[in-house]
C-alpha positions as CSV (number, residue, x, y, z in Angstrom):
1,X,-0.3,0.2,0.0
2,X,1.2,4.0,-0.4
3,X,0.6,6.3,0.9
4,X,0.3,10.2,-0.5
5,X,2.9,12.5,1.5
6,X,3.0,16.4,0.9
7,X,6.5,17.6,0.8
8,X,7.6,21.3,0.8
9,X,11.4,23.2,0.1
10,X,13.0,26.2,0.2
11,X,16.3,26.0,-2.3
12,X,14.5,24.4,-4.9
13,X,16.8,27.2,-7.3
14,X,20.0,25.5,-6.0
15,X,21.9,22.7,-7.6
16,X,23.9,21.0,-5.6
17,X,23.2,22.8,-1.7
18,X,26.5,23.0,0.8
19,X,24.0,21.3,3.4
20,X,20.4,19.7,3.4
21,X,18.6,20.0,5.8
22,X,15.1,18.0,6.3
23,X,12.7,19.8,9.0
24,X,10.7,17.7,11.0
25,X,8.0,19.9,12.8
26,X,5.8,18.9,15.9
27,X,2.5,18.2,16.3
28,X,-0.3,20.2,15.1
29,X,1.7,21.9,12.8
30,X,1.3,21.4,9.3
31,X,4.9,21.9,7.0
32,X,4.5,24.7,5.1
33,X,3.6,27.1,8.1
34,X,6.5,25.0,9.9
35,X,9.4,26.1,6.3
36,X,8.8,29.7,7.0
37,X,10.3,29.4,10.5
38,X,13.6,28.8,8.6
39,X,13.6,31.1,5.7
40,X,16.8,32.9,6.7
41,X,18.7,29.7,6.9
42,X,17.0,29.8,2.5
43,X,21.0,31.5,2.0
44,X,21.7,29.9,-1.4
45,X,23.9,27.0,-0.6
46,X,20.9,25.7,1.8
47,X,18.6,22.9,0.0
48,X,15.4,22.7,3.5
49,X,12.6,20.5,3.5
50,X,10.1,20.1,5.6
51,X,8.2,17.1,4.8
52,X,4.2,15.7,6.3
53,X,3.2,13.8,8.6
54,X,0.9,11.5,6.7
55,X,-2.1,11.6,9.9
56,X,-3.9,15.0,9.8
57,X,-6.3,16.2,11.5
58,X,-8.7,19.2,12.5
59,X,-7.5,21.3,15.4
60,X,-10.3,23.4,16.4
61,X,-12.1,23.0,19.8
62,X,-15.2,22.6,18.1
63,X,-17.4,19.9,17.2
64,X,-19.2,19.2,14.2
65,X,-19.0,19.6,10.9
66,X,-16.2,20.5,9.5
67,X,-15.4,23.7,6.8
68,X,-12.4,25.1,4.5
69,X,-12.8,27.9,8.6
70,X,-11.5,24.9,10.5
71,X,-7.0,24.2,11.2
72,X,-6.0,21.5,9.9
73,X,-2.6,20.3,11.3
74,X,-0.7,16.8,11.5
75,X,0.8,14.1,13.5
76,X,3.4,11.5,13.0
77,X,2.0,9.1,15.4
78,X,-0.4,8.3,17.6
79,X,-0.3,4.7,20.5
80,X,-2.9,3.5,18.2
81,X,-1.1,0.6,16.0
82,X,2.0,2.8,16.6
83,X,4.8,0.9,15.3
84,X,3.2,1.0,11.9
85,X,3.2,4.2,11.7
86,X,6.2,4.6,12.8
87,X,7.4,2.1,9.7
88,X,5.3,4.4,7.6
89,X,7.6,7.2,8.2
90,X,10.7,6.0,8.4
91,X,9.7,4.3,4.7
92,X,8.4,7.7,3.9
93,X,11.0,9.2,5.3
94,X,13.5,7.5,4.0
95,X,12.3,8.1,0.6
96,X,12.4,11.5,0.9
97,X,15.8,11.6,1.5
98,X,16.3,9.6,-1.1
99,X,14.7,12.2,-3.7
100,X,16.5,14.7,-2.1
101,X,20.3,12.5,-2.7
102,X,19.9,13.5,-6.1
103,X,20.4,17.0,-5.4
104,X,23.5,16.2,-3.4
105,X,27.7,15.9,-3.9
106,X,29.2,13.9,-2.1
107,X,30.5,17.3,0.2
108,X,26.8,18.0,1.2
109,X,25.9,17.7,4.5
110,X,22.6,16.8,5.5
111,X,21.5,18.0,8.3
112,X,17.7,16.4,10.0
113,X,15.7,18.6,12.9
114,X,13.1,17.4,14.5
115,X,11.0,19.8,17.2
116,X,9.1,18.5,19.6
117,X,7.4,15.6,18.3
118,X,9.0,15.7,15.5
119,X,12.8,14.9,17.7
120,X,10.9,11.5,18.6
121,X,10.4,10.6,14.8
122,X,14.1,12.1,13.6
123,X,15.4,9.7,16.5
124,X,13.4,6.9,15.7
125,X,13.9,7.2,11.6
126,X,17.6,7.9,12.3
127,X,18.4,5.2,13.7
128,X,15.5,3.3,11.9
129,X,17.1,4.0,8.1
130,X,19.1,2.6,5.4
131,X,20.0,5.5,4.5
132,X,24.0,6.8,5.4
133,X,23.1,8.9,9.1
134,X,22.5,12.3,9.5
135,X,25.9,14.6,9.8
136,X,23.5,16.6,12.2
137,X,20.9,15.6,14.4
138,X,19.0,18.4,16.2
139,X,16.8,18.0,18.7
140,X,15.0,20.6,19.6
141,X,11.9,20.9,22.4
142,X,12.6,17.5,23.3
143,X,14.6,14.5,24.4
144,X,14.7,10.7,22.4
145,X,12.3,8.1,22.6
146,X,12.1,6.1,25.8
147,X,11.6,2.8,23.3
148,X,14.7,3.7,21.0
149,X,17.8,1.2,22.7
150,X,20.5,2.9,22.7
151,X,22.9,0.5,21.7
152,X,21.5,0.5,18.3
153,X,21.3,5.0,18.5
154,X,24.7,4.4,19.6
155,X,26.4,2.1,16.8
156,X,23.8,4.1,13.6
157,X,25.3,7.4,15.5
158,X,29.2,7.4,15.5
159,X,30.0,9.9,13.3
160,X,26.2,12.6,13.4
161,X,26.5,15.1,15.9
162,X,23.8,15.9,18.2
163,X,22.3,18.6,19.6
164,X,20.4,19.4,21.1
165,X,17.7,22.7,21.9
166,X,15.7,23.9,25.2
167,X,14.0,26.3,25.9
168,X,15.6,28.4,29.5
169,X,11.6,27.8,30.4
170,X,11.1,25.0,28.0
171,X,9.1,22.4,30.2
172,X,10.8,19.4,29.1
173,X,14.1,20.3,30.0
């Protein structure tokens, strides 16, 4: 079975980027709105790619019929059939990375950034992926998920620079 994923990007005109960033949004966010936060990195040497989580839902609190005025968000997974969702997004993100790597030169550095729920997604993806590990893995606003086997993560991330970012008042610090 195939699914259709939405991917938005900055730096489409960059044919051989110095860096390719794959940025994974948090819970209730959509890729296009999240990608706007990275506009300052779009300097002609980077390609910034934001895949959107495959599970979408209405985020408004009021029930009833939903129309075009109601906000939509996305989620990488929930506890319901979570292993299926994880397998689906690992396959999806591997495919996104494969398509993007066709633009790469051997010198292009891959940076994977996860924000909030996207941190758990990024870590699981990088650890389970069949693709080469990224040069840098940025964990913004959350720590690694507890279900990732530490020995497997260490083996997979031996040459990856891992950066953690937390706000001063972040409750997940």
